Each structure stands twice: as C-alpha cells, then as structure tokens.
LUMMISE-404817 format. One line per field, with one value per residue (C-alpha): residue number from 0; residue in three letters; x, y, z. Coordinates in steps of 0.05 Angstrom, whole numbers, m for minus. Layout:
BEGIN
dotor <- (NUM/...)
baba <- (ALA/...)
x <- (X/...)
y <- (Y/...)
z <- (Z/...)
//
This chain:
BEGIN
dotor <- (0/1/2/3/4/5/6/7/8/9/10/11/12/13/14/15/16/17/18/19/20/21/22/23/24/25/26/27/28/29/30/31/32/33/34/35/36/37/38/39/40/41/42/43/44/45/46/47/48/49/50/51/52/53/54/55/56/57/58/59/60/61/62/63/64/65/66/67/68/69/70/71/72/73/74/75/76/77/78/79/80/81/82/83/84/85/86/87/88/89/90/91/92/93/94/95/96/97/98/99/100/101/102/103/104/105/106/107/108/109/110/111/112/113/114/115/116/117/118/119/120/121/122/123/124/125/126/127/128/129/130/131/132/133/134/135/136/137/138/139/140/141/142/143/144/145/146/147/148/149/150/151/152/153/154/155/156/157/158/159/160/161/162/163/164/165/166/167/168/169/170/171/172/173/174/175/176/177/178/179/180/181/182/183/184/185/186)
baba <- (MET/ASP/HIS/ARG/ARG/LEU/ILE/PHE/VAL/GLY/VAL/ALA/VAL/ALA/VAL/THR/GLY/ILE/LEU/LEU/VAL/PRO/HIS/LEU/PHE/GLY/GLY/HIS/GLY/LYS/THR/THR/THR/PHE/ALA/PRO/ILE/ARG/VAL/THR/ARG/SER/ALA/HIS/ALA/ALA/THR/ALA/ALA/PRO/GLN/LEU/VAL/VAL/ASP/VAL/ALA/GLY/ALA/VAL/ARG/ARG/PRO/GLY/LEU/TYR/HIS/LEU/ALA/ALA/GLY/THR/ARG/ILE/ALA/ASP/ALA/VAL/THR/ALA/ALA/GLY/GLY/ALA/SER/PRO/LYS/ALA/ASP/THR/THR/LEU/VAL/ASN/LEU/ALA/ALA/PRO/LEU/ALA/ASP/GLY/GLU/GLN/VAL/LEU/VAL/PRO/LEU/ARG/GLY/ALA/ALA/ALA/VAL/GLY/ALA/ASP/GLY/THR/PRO/SER/PRO/ALA/ALA/PRO/LEU/ASP/LEU/ASN/THR/ALA/SER/ALA/GLU/GLN/LEU/ASP/ALA/LEU/PRO/GLY/VAL/GLY/PRO/ALA/THR/ALA/GLN/LYS/ILE/VAL/ASP/TYR/ARG/GLN/HIS/HIS/GLY/PRO/PHE/HIS/THR/VAL/GLU/GLU/LEU/GLU/GLY/VAL/PRO/GLY/ILE/GLY/PRO/SER/LYS/LEU/ALA/GLN/LEU/LYS/GLY/LEU/VAL/ILE/PRO)
x <- (187/134/151/141/74/51/67/33/m30/m31/m26/m79/m127/m116/m128/m190/m216/m205/m242/m301/m314/m357/m400/m409/m434/m489/m452/m492/m493/m467/m402/m360/m319/m267/m257/m185/m153/m127/m71/m70/m32/m70/m41/m31/10/50/73/88/78/143/174/218/271/280/322/283/329/329/273/229/211/243/295/318/307/235/205/145/100/116/77/81/96/145/88/80/154/151/89/125/182/133/117/156/184/158/221/214/202/159/146/215/196/151/108/69/130/133/188/243/278/342/321/336/280/311/265/301/297/261/309/367/411/465/527/551/621/638/614/550/484/446/374/357/345/383/347/322/351/293/237/267/242/288/275/295/359/375/379/438/508/542/479/446/381/414/448/385/347/402/394/318/329/381/333/277/321/360/312/321/389/415/478/499/560/514/510/577/538/502/536/568/578/648/686/691/617/600/642/601/536/554/512/463/430/410/391)
y <- (m912/m917/m847/m816/m851/m826/m754/m762/m790/m735/m680/m714/m718/m645/m621/m664/m637/m565/m578/m613/m563/m516/m575/m602/m535/m515/m507/m562/m544/m474/m448/m410/m354/m316/m242/m224/m187/m119/m92/m17/32/90/159/161/96/116/181/170/231/269/266/311/288/335/334/352/371/407/405/351/282/241/280/250/246/244/230/276/292/353/414/399/452/457/440/373/358/374/330/273/279/267/340/393/374/410/452/476/548/541/617/623/575/593/530/553/557/507/454/445/380/373/425/422/442/465/474/514/505/558/611/586/641/631/673/695/687/758/746/785/753/724/701/639/599/602/638/594/619/588/622/686/753/808/845/784/775/849/839/791/818/843/839/904/916/909/842/816/830/796/733/733/744/689/641/658/647/586/550/533/534/465/487/552/553/567/638/651/650/713/777/813/751/726/679/730/748/674/660/714/680/609/586/643/615/546/521)
z <- (m86/m33/m7/m77/m86/m18/m37/m105/m74/m22/m74/m118/m59/m42/m113/m119/m53/m75/m141/m107/m51/m94/m117/m47/m19/m66/m131/m168/m241/m230/m256/m206/m235/m197/m209/m221/m163/m182/m140/m140/m98/m70/m79/m4/m3/m64/m33/40/84/91/160/201/249/308/371/433/490/557/608/577/605/549/510/444/369/345/276/266/207/164/186/260/312/370/417/381/390/465/471/435/485/542/554/592/659/721/723/650/631/568/566/534/478/420/422/360/315/258/259/207/192/233/283/357/405/470/530/584/659/700/723/680/653/602/594/525/498/519/591/585/605/547/541/582/518/453/398/341/275/236/274/303/278/255/321/362/321/328/404/396/410/347/305/285/247/178/195/228/164/123/167/155/80/76/112/63/2/24/71/144/178/195/231/265/219/160/186/153/87/109/84/143/188/192/239/296/295/289/352/389/369/387/446/436/373/349/280)
//
C-alpha cells in the first residue's frame, strides 16, 4: 500500500508542478493557449531522390558498389571511389558520360591491352554499351554499321543494358556474335 501511495503522490506533484509553471513565470491572469502542431511532409521528403547503384572497378583507390544520385556522371563515380589510382589511364574512359543504374565503371590501367576471344587485340578498356556511339560499336569485331545502329536503337527503345546477354535481343546478334563480344563490352 505504501508503494502505491508514493507513486500517486509523485504523479500528483508532477502534474501540479506542470500546471503551475506558467503562473509562476509571469502568467498571472493570462491564459496560455497552445497552437496545434501540424505535421506535414514536404514534397522533397515524400519523394526521395532516386538513386543509382554502380560498380566502380579497375584502377581506382576504393573499388566497390556506390549509391549515387540519379543524373550523376562517370566522373562522380570515380570520385566516390577515391579517384583514379596513379596507374590509371582515364583517357580511355568517358568521364562525362551519364551513369545508369546497375552499370559497371571500369577504369583501365595505363598500357593495359586486352585480347579478344578470337586472339586479336581489343581496346584497352571494354566499350560501354550504354554510352557508346554507333561508330564506336562499329569498330567491334563482327559488328558492322547496320548492327551498330541496331544496338543504339535497341538501347533507345528499351533503356540501358544491364547485362551483356541482353544484346541477344538486338536483331542480328546471336550466341556466336555474343561470344565474340564478351570481354569487349560492358553494360
């Protein structure tokens, strides 16, 4: 019983104190009204900024996955990864190209040369399917001007490539041509 009375007295004193505070500090004869608090969500908070997830690999200081705001460029992804390493060849990367969700940004080493599936030398860095021009695609083995334009058209109608295998959706590219392009292109 004593424990319950102690709690009751404590609560009563607290409530009385809360009610008396305005009168003790200049509230004599005045009525204090409290404005209701309206909780609103701003348009910015209601719609969070879309984000991209990109994989930054190769000659950067901290390779890995990065969450970046929509509309960022490859240069932003390289910066997020700590910048290019001293051995990087950034002249082979279009730093101004916009990023797509799920894209891999590959920064090659200076002097690195890759070899294609058929044993012929290929560009030092894989060609990005989402940013390459028709002329750049035309330089790939087994891709002529017509197929290069079909790749660009496919990208414009279906959005960015997420995997190299999606090239099979382009008219004129089958399993054998896809095998030739593996390692030479990235999504």
